[in-house]
N, CA and C atoms of all chains as a GROMACS GRO file, in nm:
protein
  570
    1MET      N    1  -1.437   2.172   1.635
    1MET     CA    2  -1.301   2.175   1.583
    1MET      C    3  -1.203   2.149   1.693
    2GLN      N    4  -1.090   2.103   1.663
    2GLN     CA    5  -0.988   2.059   1.765
    2GLN      C    6  -0.852   2.121   1.734
    3LEU      N    7  -0.786   2.174   1.840
    3LEU     CA    8  -0.653   2.217   1.822
    3LEU      C    9  -0.554   2.097   1.823
    4ALA      N   10  -0.460   2.097   1.727
    4ALA     CA   11  -0.375   1.983   1.723
    4ALA      C   12  -0.239   2.026   1.665
    5ARG      N   13  -0.141   1.928   1.677
    5ARG     CA   14  -0.006   1.953   1.628
    5ARG      C   15   0.023   1.839   1.526
    6ILE      N   16   0.088   1.885   1.409
    6ILE     CA   17   0.117   1.780   1.307
    6ILE      C   18   0.238   1.710   1.359
    7ASP      N   19   0.224   1.580   1.368
    7ASP     CA   20   0.341   1.493   1.416
    7ASP      C   21   0.392   1.399   1.312
    8GLY      N   22   0.335   1.405   1.194
    8GLY     CA   23   0.386   1.303   1.082
    8GLY      C   24   0.285   1.288   0.973
    9VAL      N   25   0.315   1.205   0.884
    9VAL     CA   26   0.222   1.169   0.773
    9VAL      C   27   0.220   1.019   0.762
   10ILE      N   28   0.119   0.972   0.687
   10ILE     CA   29   0.118   0.829   0.657
   10ILE      C   30   0.118   0.814   0.510
   11ILE      N   31   0.171   0.698   0.456
   11ILE     CA   32   0.173   0.662   0.322
   11ILE      C   33   0.080   0.547   0.305
   12ALA      N   34  -0.022   0.565   0.215
   12ALA     CA   35  -0.122   0.450   0.198
   12ALA      C   36  -0.149   0.444   0.049
   13THR      N   37  -0.107   0.337  -0.025
   13THR     CA   38  -0.133   0.331  -0.170
   13THR      C   39  -0.270   0.265  -0.185
   14ALA      N   40  -0.294   0.154  -0.110
   14ALA     CA   41  -0.426   0.096  -0.123
   14ALA      C   42  -0.526   0.177  -0.031
   15CYS      N   43  -0.607   0.267  -0.090
   15CYS     CA   44  -0.696   0.344   0.000
   15CYS      C   45  -0.810   0.384  -0.091
   16HIS      N   46  -0.913   0.452  -0.026
   16HIS     CA   47  -1.030   0.503  -0.093
   16HIS      C   48  -0.986   0.608  -0.193
   17PRO      N   49  -1.036   0.612  -0.309
   17PRO     CA   50  -0.992   0.706  -0.417
   17PRO      C   51  -0.990   0.851  -0.369
   18SER      N   52  -1.090   0.880  -0.276
   18SER     CA   53  -1.098   1.017  -0.227
   18SER      C   54  -0.975   1.063  -0.147
   19MET      N   55  -0.900   0.963  -0.104
   19MET     CA   56  -0.776   1.007  -0.021
   19MET      C   57  -0.660   1.041  -0.110
   20GLY      N   58  -0.672   1.026  -0.246
   20GLY     CA   59  -0.553   1.044  -0.324
   20GLY      C   60  -0.514   1.192  -0.353
   21ARG      N   61  -0.601   1.280  -0.325
   21ARG     CA   62  -0.578   1.425  -0.361
   21ARG      C   63  -0.489   1.486  -0.271
   22TYR      N   64  -0.505   1.475  -0.143
   22TYR     CA   65  -0.438   1.546  -0.040
   22TYR      C   66  -0.358   1.456   0.053
   23ARG      N   67  -0.259   1.518   0.120
   23ARG     CA   68  -0.178   1.438   0.224
   23ARG      C   69  -0.270   1.402   0.341
   24THR      N   70  -0.233   1.290   0.403
   24THR     CA   71  -0.300   1.249   0.525
   24THR      C   72  -0.201   1.258   0.635
   25VAL      N   73  -0.225   1.358   0.727
   25VAL     CA   74  -0.128   1.392   0.834
   25VAL      C   75  -0.177   1.329   0.958
   26ILE      N   76  -0.071   1.309   1.052
   26ILE     CA   77  -0.100   1.253   1.180
   26ILE      C   78  -0.117   1.383   1.280
   27CYS      N   79  -0.237   1.404   1.339
   27CYS     CA   80  -0.259   1.521   1.427
   27CYS      C   81  -0.263   1.475   1.569
   28GLN      N   82  -0.179   1.536   1.655
   28GLN     CA   83  -0.187   1.500   1.795
   28GLN      C   84  -0.268   1.613   1.864
   29PRO      N   85  -0.395   1.577   1.912
   29PRO     CA   86  -0.478   1.676   1.982
   29PRO      C   87  -0.402   1.737   2.091
   30LEU      N   88  -0.430   1.866   2.121
   30LEU     CA   89  -0.374   1.940   2.228
   30LEU      C   90  -0.479   1.998   2.329
   31ASP      N   91  -0.437   2.004   2.450
   31ASP     CA   92  -0.542   2.061   2.540
   31ASP      C   93  -0.516   2.217   2.550
   32GLU      N   94  -0.581   2.288   2.645
   32GLU     CA   95  -0.586   2.439   2.641
   32GLU      C   96  -0.440   2.493   2.670
   33ALA      N   97  -0.359   2.406   2.737
   33ALA     CA   98  -0.222   2.457   2.770
   33ALA      C   99  -0.121   2.410   2.666
   34GLY      N  100  -0.172   2.340   2.564
   34GLY     CA  101  -0.077   2.299   2.454
   34GLY      C  102  -0.018   2.171   2.482
   35ARG      N  103  -0.055   2.095   2.584
   35ARG     CA  104   0.006   1.964   2.610
   35ARG      C  105  -0.076   1.859   2.528
   36ASP      N  106   0.002   1.747   2.501
   36ASP     CA  107  -0.056   1.641   2.425
   36ASP      C  108  -0.181   1.583   2.500
   37GLU      N  109  -0.284   1.551   2.433
   37GLU     CA  110  -0.408   1.498   2.489
   37GLU      C  111  -0.460   1.387   2.411
   38GLY      N  112  -0.453   1.265   2.456
   38GLY     CA  113  -0.518   1.158   2.383
   38GLY      C  114  -0.425   1.100   2.272
   39VAL      N  115  -0.494   1.021   2.186
   39VAL     CA  116  -0.418   0.944   2.085
   39VAL      C  117  -0.421   1.023   1.949
   40PRO      N  118  -0.306   1.021   1.878
   40PRO     CA  119  -0.312   1.098   1.749
   40PRO      C  120  -0.429   1.040   1.657
   41VAL      N  121  -0.479   1.134   1.574
   41VAL     CA  122  -0.580   1.096   1.473
   41VAL      C  123  -0.524   1.143   1.339
   42LEU      N  124  -0.588   1.092   1.233
   42LEU     CA  125  -0.549   1.130   1.090
   42LEU      C  126  -0.642   1.227   1.037
   43ALA      N  127  -0.591   1.319   0.956
   43ALA     CA  128  -0.678   1.417   0.890
   43ALA      C  129  -0.620   1.443   0.750
   44VAL      N  130  -0.711   1.490   0.666
   44VAL     CA  131  -0.669   1.531   0.526
   44VAL      C  132  -0.618   1.676   0.538
   45ASP      N  133  -0.500   1.702   0.474
   45ASP     CA  134  -0.451   1.832   0.485
   45ASP      C  135  -0.433   1.904   0.357
   46PRO      N  136  -0.524   2.003   0.319
   46PRO     CA  137  -0.514   2.074   0.190
   46PRO      C  138  -0.416   2.186   0.195
   47HIS      N  139  -0.366   2.225   0.333
   47HIS     CA  140  -0.292   2.345   0.341
   47HIS      C  141  -0.150   2.325   0.338
   48GLY      N  142  -0.100   2.194   0.345
   48GLY     CA  143   0.043   2.167   0.349
   48GLY      C  144   0.098   2.220   0.474
   49ALA      N  145   0.044   2.194   0.590
   49ALA     CA  146   0.099   2.240   0.718
   49ALA      C  147   0.232   2.173   0.753
   50ALA      N  148   0.326   2.249   0.807
   50ALA     CA  149   0.462   2.193   0.829
   50ALA      C  150   0.454   2.101   0.950
   51LEU      N  151   0.565   2.019   0.964
   51LEU     CA  152   0.573   1.928   1.075
   51LEU      C  153   0.586   2.013   1.200
   52HIS      N  154   0.517   1.964   1.308
   52HIS     CA  155   0.518   2.026   1.440
   52HIS      C  156   0.448   2.160   1.436
   53SER      N  157   0.379   2.194   1.326
   53SER     CA  158   0.299   2.326   1.333
   53SER      C  159   0.169   2.298   1.401
   54ARG      N  160   0.109   2.396   1.456
   54ARG     CA  161  -0.017   2.378   1.521
   54ARG      C  162  -0.131   2.406   1.423
   55VAL      N  163  -0.228   2.317   1.420
   55VAL     CA  164  -0.339   2.336   1.333
   55VAL      C  165  -0.473   2.318   1.404
   56VAL      N  166  -0.578   2.351   1.327
   56VAL     CA  167  -0.713   2.326   1.378
   56VAL      C  168  -0.778   2.233   1.281
   57TYR      N  169  -0.829   2.116   1.330
   57TYR     CA  170  -0.890   2.025   1.233
   57TYR      C  171  -1.040   2.006   1.270
   58THR      N  172  -1.120   1.990   1.170
   58THR     CA  173  -1.262   1.978   1.187
   58THR      C  174  -1.300   1.830   1.179
   59THR      N  175  -1.409   1.790   1.246
   59THR     CA  176  -1.456   1.645   1.234
   59THR      C  177  -1.590   1.652   1.163
   60ASP      N  178  -1.607   1.744   1.086
   60ASP     CA  179  -1.735   1.751   1.004
   60ASP      C  180  -1.713   1.687   0.871
   61GLY      N  181  -1.773   1.573   0.858
   61GLY     CA  182  -1.749   1.493   0.733
   61GLY      C  183  -1.802   1.560   0.611
   62SER      N  184  -1.907   1.640   0.615
   62SER     CA  185  -1.958   1.702   0.492
   62SER      C  186  -1.870   1.802   0.438
   63ALA      N  187  -1.797   1.876   0.525
   63ALA     CA  188  -1.694   1.978   0.471
   63ALA      C  189  -1.585   1.900   0.409
   64THR      N  190  -1.542   1.787   0.458
   64THR     CA  191  -1.437   1.707   0.402
   64THR      C  192  -1.476   1.650   0.261
   65ARG      N  193  -1.602   1.596   0.263
   65ARG     CA  194  -1.648   1.547   0.131
   65ARG      C  195  -1.645   1.648   0.029
   66GLU      N  196  -1.685   1.779   0.068
   66GLU     CA  197  -1.688   1.886  -0.030
   66GLU      C  198  -1.546   1.913  -0.080
   67LEU      N  199  -1.445   1.911   0.016
   67LEU     CA  200  -1.313   1.945  -0.018
   67LEU      C  201  -1.257   1.840  -0.128
   68VAL      N  202  -1.279   1.717  -0.092
   68VAL     CA  203  -1.219   1.614  -0.182
   68VAL      C  204  -1.314   1.590  -0.309
   69GLY      N  205  -1.425   1.652  -0.298
   69GLY     CA  206  -1.510   1.650  -0.419
   69GLY      C  207  -1.577   1.508  -0.446
   70ASP      N  208  -1.596   1.426  -0.338
   70ASP     CA  209  -1.650   1.297  -0.356
   70ASP      C  210  -1.760   1.274  -0.256
   71PRO      N  211  -1.884   1.267  -0.291
   71PRO     CA  212  -1.994   1.257  -0.200
   71PRO      C  213  -1.995   1.123  -0.127
   72HIS      N  214  -1.917   1.020  -0.183
   72HIS     CA  215  -1.909   0.895  -0.117
   72HIS      C  216  -1.781   0.872  -0.039
   73SER      N  217  -1.718   0.988   0.003
   73SER     CA  218  -1.590   0.961   0.068
   73SER      C  219  -1.615   0.937   0.210
   74PRO      N  220  -1.533   0.841   0.271
   74PRO     CA  221  -1.558   0.801   0.410
   74PRO      C  222  -1.473   0.903   0.503
   75LEU      N  223  -1.410   0.997   0.444
   75LEU     CA  224  -1.314   1.081   0.532
   75LEU      C  225  -1.395   1.172   0.624
   76ARG      N  226  -1.328   1.206   0.735
   76ARG     CA  227  -1.409   1.289   0.827
   76ARG      C  228  -1.326   1.403   0.881
   77ASN      N  229  -1.195   1.382   0.922
   77ASN     CA  230  -1.124   1.491   0.976
   77ASN      C  231  -1.052   1.573   0.865
   78MET      N  232  -1.052   1.697   0.869
   78MET     CA  233  -0.984   1.783   0.774
   78MET      C  234  -0.914   1.895   0.849
   79VAL      N  235  -0.779   1.928   0.808
   79VAL     CA  236  -0.725   2.043   0.864
   79VAL      C  237  -0.780   2.171   0.799
   80CYS      N  238  -0.848   2.245   0.879
   80CYS     CA  239  -0.916   2.362   0.820
   80CYS      C  240  -0.842   2.497   0.852
   81ALA      N  241  -0.737   2.494   0.933
   81ALA     CA  242  -0.667   2.618   0.968
   81ALA      C  243  -0.528   2.583   1.020
   82VAL      N  244  -0.432   2.664   0.987
   82VAL     CA  245  -0.293   2.654   1.045
   82VAL      C  246  -0.280   2.774   1.143
   83VAL      N  247  -0.242   2.730   1.266
   83VAL     CA  248  -0.242   2.837   1.366
   83VAL      C  249  -0.107   2.921   1.359
   84ASP      N  250  -0.117   3.052   1.371
   84ASP     CA  251   0.009   3.128   1.377
   84ASP      C  252   0.086   3.093   1.492
   85PRO      N  253   0.224   3.093   1.482
   85PRO     CA  254   0.307   3.062   1.607
   85PRO      C  255   0.293   3.180   1.694
   86PRO      N  256   0.304   3.156   1.830
   86PRO     CA  257   0.285   3.269   1.928
   86PRO      C  258   0.403   3.362   1.913
   87ILE      N  259   0.378   3.492   1.921
   87ILE     CA  260   0.490   3.589   1.898
   87ILE      C  261   0.570   3.598   2.028
   88MET      N  262  -1.018   0.990   1.117
   88MET     CA  263  -0.967   0.856   1.092
   88MET      C  264  -0.872   0.815   1.193
   89ARG      N  265  -0.875   0.684   1.238
   89ARG     CA  266  -0.779   0.631   1.334
   89ARG      C  267  -0.706   0.512   1.273
   90LEU      N  268  -0.585   0.487   1.332
   90LEU     CA  269  -0.505   0.374   1.280
   90LEU      C  270  -0.530   0.244   1.373
   91GLY      N  271  -0.507   0.133   1.318
   91GLY     CA  272  -0.527   0.011   1.396
   91GLY      C  273  -0.455  -0.106   1.334
   92HIS      N  274  -0.431  -0.208   1.420
   92HIS     CA  275  -0.374  -0.334   1.368
   92HIS      C  276  -0.479  -0.425   1.330
   93VAL      N  277  -0.475  -0.500   1.222
   93VAL     CA  278  -0.568  -0.605   1.194
   93VAL      C  279  -0.534  -0.728   1.274
   94ILE      N  280  -0.616  -0.772   1.364
   94ILE     CA  281  -0.580  -0.886   1.447
   94ILE      C  282  -0.669  -1.006   1.421
   95GLY      N  283  -0.763  -0.990   1.324
   95GLY     CA  284  -0.845  -1.112   1.291
   95GLY      C  285  -0.957  -1.079   1.195
   96LYS      N  286  -1.040  -1.173   1.165
   96LYS     CA  287  -1.152  -1.156   1.074
   96LYS      C  288  -1.283  -1.191   1.140
   97VAL      N  289  -1.390  -1.141   1.096
   97VAL     CA  290  -1.518  -1.183   1.154
   97VAL      C  291  -1.610  -1.233   1.039
   98THR      N  292  -1.659  -1.352   1.066
   98THR     CA  293  -1.756  -1.410   0.958
   98THR      C  294  -1.899  -1.404   1.012
   99LEU      N  295  -1.994  -1.355   0.944
   99LEU     CA  296  -2.132  -1.338   0.995
   99LEU      C  297  -2.214  -1.439   0.924
  100ASN      N  298  -2.311  -1.495   0.997
  100ASN     CA  299  -2.411  -1.577   0.914
  100ASN      C  300  -2.542  -1.513   0.906
  101ALA      N  301  -2.609  -1.466   1.020
  101ALA     CA  302  -2.740  -1.400   1.006
  101ALA      C  303  -2.710  -1.258   0.996
  102THR      N  304  -2.727  -1.193   0.882
  102THR     CA  305  -2.688  -1.049   0.863
  102THR      C  306  -2.810  -0.968   0.800
  103GLU      N  307  -2.798  -0.839   0.814
  103GLU     CA  308  -2.887  -0.750   0.737
  103GLU      C  309  -2.854  -0.779   0.586
  104GLN      N  310  -2.962  -0.748   0.511
  104GLN     CA  311  -2.940  -0.763   0.360
  104GLN      C  312  -2.818  -0.692   0.311
  105ALA      N  313  -2.805  -0.562   0.355
  105ALA     CA  314  -2.704  -0.479   0.300
  105ALA      C  315  -2.564  -0.527   0.337
  106LEU      N  316  -2.554  -0.604   0.439
  106LEU     CA  317  -2.420  -0.649   0.482
  106LEU      C  318  -2.375  -0.770   0.422
  107ARG      N  319  -2.467  -0.832   0.343
  107ARG     CA  320  -2.432  -0.965   0.288
  107ARG      C  321  -2.312  -0.952   0.194
  108GLY      N  322  -2.216  -1.051   0.203
  108GLY     CA  323  -2.104  -1.044   0.106
  108GLY      C  324  -1.987  -0.947   0.156
  109GLY      N  325  -2.020  -0.884   0.275
  109GLY     CA  326  -1.915  -0.786   0.321
  109GLY      C  327  -1.804  -0.860   0.387
  110ARG      N  328  -1.692  -0.790   0.405
  110ARG     CA  329  -1.569  -0.850   0.462
  110ARG      C  330  -1.540  -0.769   0.587
  111PHE      N  331  -1.533  -0.841   0.697
  111PHE     CA  332  -1.516  -0.766   0.828
  111PHE      C  333  -1.388  -0.808   0.889
  112LEU      N  334  -1.310  -0.706   0.941
  112LEU     CA  335  -1.193  -0.732   1.010
  112LEU      C  336  -1.196  -0.692   1.159
  113LEU      N  337  -1.121  -0.760   1.237
  113LEU     CA  338  -1.112  -0.723   1.378
  113LEU      C  339  -0.992  -0.636   1.387
  114VAL      N  340  -1.004  -0.513   1.426
  114VAL     CA  341  -0.895  -0.416   1.429
  114VAL      C  342  -0.873  -0.367   1.582
  115GLN      N  343  -0.744  -0.368   1.620
  115GLN     CA  344  -0.717  -0.314   1.750
  115GLN      C  345  -0.664  -0.175   1.727
  116PRO      N  346  -0.733  -0.072   1.773
  116PRO     CA  347  -0.688   0.061   1.744
  116PRO      C  348  -0.548   0.093   1.812
  117PHE      N  349  -0.469   0.175   1.749
  117PHE     CA  350  -0.346   0.209   1.799
  117PHE      C  351  -0.357   0.295   1.929
  118GLY      N  352  -0.261   0.273   2.020
  118GLY     CA  353  -0.246   0.367   2.120
  118GLY      C  354  -0.131   0.459   2.084
  119LYS      N  355  -0.086   0.548   2.170
  119LYS     CA  356   0.027   0.643   2.134
  119LYS      C  357   0.146   0.568   2.106
  120PRO      N  358   0.186   0.468   2.191
  120PRO     CA  359   0.313   0.394   2.165
  120PRO      C  360   0.315   0.332   2.032
  121GLN      N  361   0.199   0.288   1.982
  121GLN     CA  362   0.191   0.210   1.849
  121GLN      C  363   0.238   0.309   1.741
  122PHE      N  364   0.205   0.434   1.754
  122PHE     CA  365   0.246   0.532   1.650
  122PHE      C  366   0.396   0.544   1.644
  123GLY      N  367   0.460   0.531   1.764
  123GLY     CA  368   0.605   0.545   1.766
  123GLY      C  369   0.680   0.418   1.721
  124GLY      N  370   0.594   0.312   1.681
  124GLY     CA  371   0.663   0.189   1.630
  124GLY      C  372   0.646   0.072   1.721
  125ALA      N  373   0.584   0.081   1.834
  125ALA     CA  374   0.553  -0.035   1.922
  125ALA      C  375   0.467  -0.133   1.836
  126GLY      N  376   0.503  -0.262   1.844
  126GLY     CA  377   0.426  -0.357   1.760
  126GLY      C  378   0.298  -0.400   1.824
  127MET      N  379   0.254  -0.521   1.779
  127MET     CA  380   0.121  -0.576   1.818
  127MET      C  381   0.135  -0.658   1.954
  128ASN      N  382   0.256  -0.671   2.010
  128ASN     CA  383   0.275  -0.748   2.128
  128ASN      C  384   0.344  -0.670   2.235
  129PRO      N  385   0.286  -0.620   2.344
  129PRO     CA  386   0.139  -0.647   2.377
  129PRO      C  387   0.053  -0.553   2.295
  130LEU      N  388  -0.068  -0.587   2.277
  130LEU     CA  389  -0.171  -0.508   2.196
  130LEU      C  390  -0.202  -0.382   2.277
  131ALA      N  391  -0.238  -0.276   2.199
  131ALA     CA  392  -0.283  -0.150   2.268
  131ALA      C  393  -0.415  -0.176   2.346
  132LYS      N  394  -0.425  -0.103   2.456
  132LYS     CA  395  -0.552  -0.113   2.530
  132LYS      C  396  -0.664  -0.053   2.450
  133GLY      N  397  -0.785  -0.080   2.498
  133GLY     CA  398  -0.893  -0.022   2.418
  133GLY      C  399  -0.980  -0.122   2.358
  134ALA      N  400  -1.099  -0.080   2.320
  134ALA     CA  401  -1.203  -0.177   2.260
  134ALA      C  402  -1.159  -0.212   2.117
  135THR      N  403  -1.174  -0.335   2.082
  135THR     CA  404  -1.144  -0.382   1.948
  135THR      C  405  -1.265  -0.345   1.861
  136VAL      N  406  -1.235  -0.304   1.735
  136VAL     CA  407  -1.346  -0.255   1.649
  136VAL      C  408  -1.360  -0.359   1.534
  137VAL      N  409  -1.487  -0.378   1.492
  137VAL     CA  410  -1.512  -0.464   1.370
  137VAL      C  411  -1.527  -0.361   1.259
  138VAL      N  412  -1.439  -0.376   1.152
  138VAL     CA  413  -1.434  -0.267   1.054
  138VAL      C  414  -1.472  -0.343   0.916
  139TYR      N  415  -1.554  -0.276   0.841
  139TYR     CA  416  -1.596  -0.318   0.710
  139TYR      C  417  -1.479  -0.293   0.618
  140ASP      N  418  -1.434  -0.393   0.542
  140ASP     CA  419  -1.320  -0.378   0.457
  140ASP      C  420  -1.342  -0.412   0.314
  141GLU      N  421  -1.307  -0.317   0.231
  141GLU     CA  422  -1.318  -0.343   0.082
  141GLU      C  423  -1.184  -0.350   0.015
  142LEU      N  424  -1.083  -0.324   0.098
  142LEU     CA  425  -0.946  -0.316   0.031
  142LEU      C  426  -0.868  -0.452   0.043
  143GLY      N  427  -0.920  -0.535   0.125
  143GLY     CA  428  -0.845  -0.670   0.132
  143GLY      C  429  -0.732  -0.664   0.225
  144ALA      N  430  -0.748  -0.597   0.339
  144ALA     CA  431  -0.628  -0.587   0.440
  144ALA      C  432  -0.613  -0.729   0.506
  145GLY      N  433  -0.479  -0.759   0.518
  145GLY     CA  434  -0.456  -0.889   0.578
  145GLY      C  435  -0.427  -0.880   0.726
  146LEU      N  436  -0.388  -0.994   0.786
  146LEU     CA  437  -0.358  -1.006   0.930
  146LEU      C  438  -0.228  -0.928   0.963
  147GLY      N  439  -0.223  -0.852   1.055
  147GLY     CA  440  -0.102  -0.784   1.101
  147GLY      C  441  -0.081  -0.652   1.025
  148GLN      N  442  -0.163  -0.625   0.922
  148GLN     CA  443  -0.139  -0.499   0.849
  148GLN      C  444  -0.194  -0.384   0.944
  149THR      N  445  -0.154  -0.262   0.901
  149THR     CA  446  -0.206  -0.138   0.969
  149THR      C  447  -0.311  -0.079   0.874
  150VAL      N  448  -0.437  -0.056   0.928
  150VAL     CA  449  -0.539   0.006   0.843
  150VAL      C  450  -0.578   0.135   0.906
  151GLY      N  451  -0.614   0.234   0.817
  151GLY     CA  452  -0.677   0.351   0.870
  151GLY      C  453  -0.821   0.342   0.848
  152PHE      N  454  -0.904   0.349   0.964
  152PHE     CA  455  -1.048   0.327   0.947
  152PHE      C  456  -1.117   0.459   0.998
  153THR      N  457  -1.239   0.487   0.943
  153THR     CA  458  -1.319   0.601   0.984
  153THR      C  459  -1.444   0.537   1.047
  154GLU      N  460  -1.503   0.623   1.144
  154GLU     CA  461  -1.614   0.577   1.219
  154GLU      C  462  -1.725   0.679   1.217
  155GLY      N  463  -1.842   0.635   1.257
  155GLY     CA  464  -1.955   0.726   1.256
  155GLY      C  465  -2.027   0.726   1.118
  156ALA      N  466  -2.102   0.831   1.105
  156ALA     CA  467  -2.193   0.838   0.986
  156ALA      C  468  -2.104   0.841   0.864
  157GLU      N  469  -1.985   0.895   0.861
  157GLU     CA  470  -1.893   0.898   0.745
  157GLU      C  471  -1.866   0.755   0.702
  158ALA      N  472  -1.866   0.661   0.783
  158ALA     CA  473  -1.827   0.520   0.746
  158ALA      C  474  -1.933   0.466   0.661
  159ALA      N  475  -2.057   0.516   0.654
  159ALA     CA  476  -2.161   0.456   0.578
  159ALA      C  477  -2.168   0.534   0.440
  160MET      N  478  -2.084   0.633   0.417
  160MET     CA  479  -2.091   0.710   0.301
  160MET      C  480  -2.059   0.635   0.172
  161PRO      N  481  -1.959   0.547   0.170
  161PRO     CA  482  -1.915   0.488   0.047
  161PRO      C  483  -2.020   0.390  -0.008
  162PHE      N  484  -2.131   0.366   0.057
  162PHE     CA  485  -2.229   0.268   0.009
  162PHE      C  486  -2.338   0.344  -0.076
  163SER      N  487  -2.383   0.267  -0.180
  163SER     CA  488  -2.488   0.337  -0.258
  163SER      C  489  -2.617   0.323  -0.189
  164ARG      N  490  -2.644   0.219  -0.119
  164ARG     CA  491  -2.769   0.200  -0.044
  164ARG      C  492  -2.737   0.223   0.110
  165PRO      N  493  -2.843   0.263   0.184
  165PRO     CA  494  -2.816   0.290   0.326
  165PRO      C  495  -2.774   0.150   0.392
  166THR      N  496  -2.654   0.163   0.458
  166THR     CA  497  -2.597   0.035   0.518
  166THR      C  498  -2.554   0.066   0.663
  167PRO      N  499  -2.596  -0.031   0.754
  167PRO     CA  500  -2.568  -0.008   0.896
  167PRO      C  501  -2.422  -0.041   0.927
  168VAL      N  502  -2.338   0.043   0.867
  168VAL     CA  503  -2.190   0.020   0.900
  168VAL      C  504  -2.131   0.151   0.971
  169ASP      N  505  -2.064   0.131   1.079
  169ASP     CA  506  -2.007   0.260   1.144
  169ASP      C  507  -1.861   0.245   1.160
  170ALA      N  508  -1.787   0.154   1.091
  170ALA     CA  509  -1.643   0.164   1.090
  170ALA      C  510  -1.607   0.106   0.954
  171TYR      N  511  -1.531   0.185   0.880
  171TYR     CA  512  -1.505   0.148   0.739
  171TYR      C  513  -1.347   0.162   0.718
  172ALA      N  514  -1.278   0.064   0.664
  172ALA     CA  515  -1.145   0.070   0.640
  172ALA      C  516  -1.117   0.160   0.509
  173ALA      N  517  -1.059   0.275   0.537
  173ALA     CA  518  -1.041   0.363   0.427
  173ALA      C  519  -0.902   0.353   0.358
  174ALA      N  520  -0.809   0.287   0.436
  174ALA     CA  521  -0.670   0.285   0.379
  174ALA      C  522  -0.595   0.171   0.442
  175ILE      N  523  -0.505   0.103   0.364
  175ILE     CA  524  -0.407   0.010   0.416
  175ILE      C  525  -0.287   0.085   0.420
  176VAL      N  526  -0.232   0.110   0.546
  176VAL     CA  527  -0.113   0.208   0.565
  176VAL      C  528   0.014   0.125   0.543
  177GLU      N  529   0.093   0.187   0.449
  177GLU     CA  530   0.229   0.118   0.430
  177GLU      C  531   0.337   0.175   0.525
  178ARG      N  532   0.337   0.314   0.535
  178ARG     CA  533   0.447   0.372   0.609
  178ARG      C  534   0.379   0.474   0.708
  179VAL      N  535   0.440   0.478   0.826
  179VAL     CA  536   0.388   0.586   0.924
  179VAL      C  537   0.514   0.662   0.955
  180PHE      N  538   0.516   0.789   0.917
  180PHE     CA  539   0.631   0.872   0.955
  180PHE      C  540   0.580   0.952   1.072
  181TYR      N  541   0.629   0.919   1.193
  181TYR     CA  542   0.574   0.975   1.323
  181TYR      C  543   0.699   1.037   1.389
  182HIS      N  544   0.707   1.170   1.389
  182HIS     CA  545   0.823   1.236   1.457
  182HIS      C  546   0.772   1.350   1.544
  183PRO      N  547   0.723   1.311   1.668
  183PRO     CA  548   0.674   1.416   1.755
  183PRO      C  549   0.800   1.497   1.802
  184PRO      N  550   0.776   1.626   1.850
  184PRO     CA  551   0.890   1.700   1.903
  184PRO      C  552   0.945   1.630   2.027
  185GLY      N  553   1.076   1.665   2.062
  185GLY     CA  554   1.134   1.606   2.179
  185GLY      C  555   1.205   1.484   2.142
  186PRO      N  556   1.241   1.397   2.249
  186PRO     CA  557   1.331   1.286   2.222
  186PRO      C  558   1.269   1.179   2.122
  187ASN      N  559   1.347   1.128   2.038
  187ASN     CA  560   1.294   1.034   1.932
  187ASN      C  561   1.238   0.910   2.000
  188PRO      N  562   1.106   0.870   1.968
  188PRO     CA  563   1.041   0.764   2.046
  188PRO      C  564   1.114   0.630   2.016
  189ARG      N  565   1.192   0.623   1.897
  189ARG     CA  566   1.249   0.492   1.870
  189ARG      C  567   1.395   0.486   1.926
  190ALA      N  568   1.447   0.600   1.971
  190ALA     CA  569   1.586   0.606   2.020
  190ALA      C  570   1.600   0.526   2.148
   0.00000   0.00000   0.00000
């Protein structure tokens, strides 16, 4: 799983049917100090995480296929946790 | 899933049986500036990917493609594909914290 920050969303009408159920968000991976690390990746977000909120996304395709309910879905990344803001 | 620009097409002649009739695109994956709206000129650095496409993406369009074992999931028979175009992206709303990348 990877710690990341939500930096936006994408709109895609022509897409695989399994992408129709949830938002596809742009996740910017973060390193241990919370700095940006690498290129943003896209993930399916069932939790409705807010913009700039920190999340944890998984790269386990089988969990994502189970979420979208389609055994033939090509999706891989899924936001599986929204991190509480530091107090 | 990663985003990329479609920069070309690949036509195969000697292929595996499962790949016959497939449509393959040449996709240059986005770098971080491309998310902020930088176009295809100059292209992002990095390896160009050959992506199996069933949506009919054209030249210059932005596609979201997945890689690895998940890319072979949409096929009914085992297919040696490891990059699959899952979406043709119309709009990218990219607003990282801090100064606006387009300003």
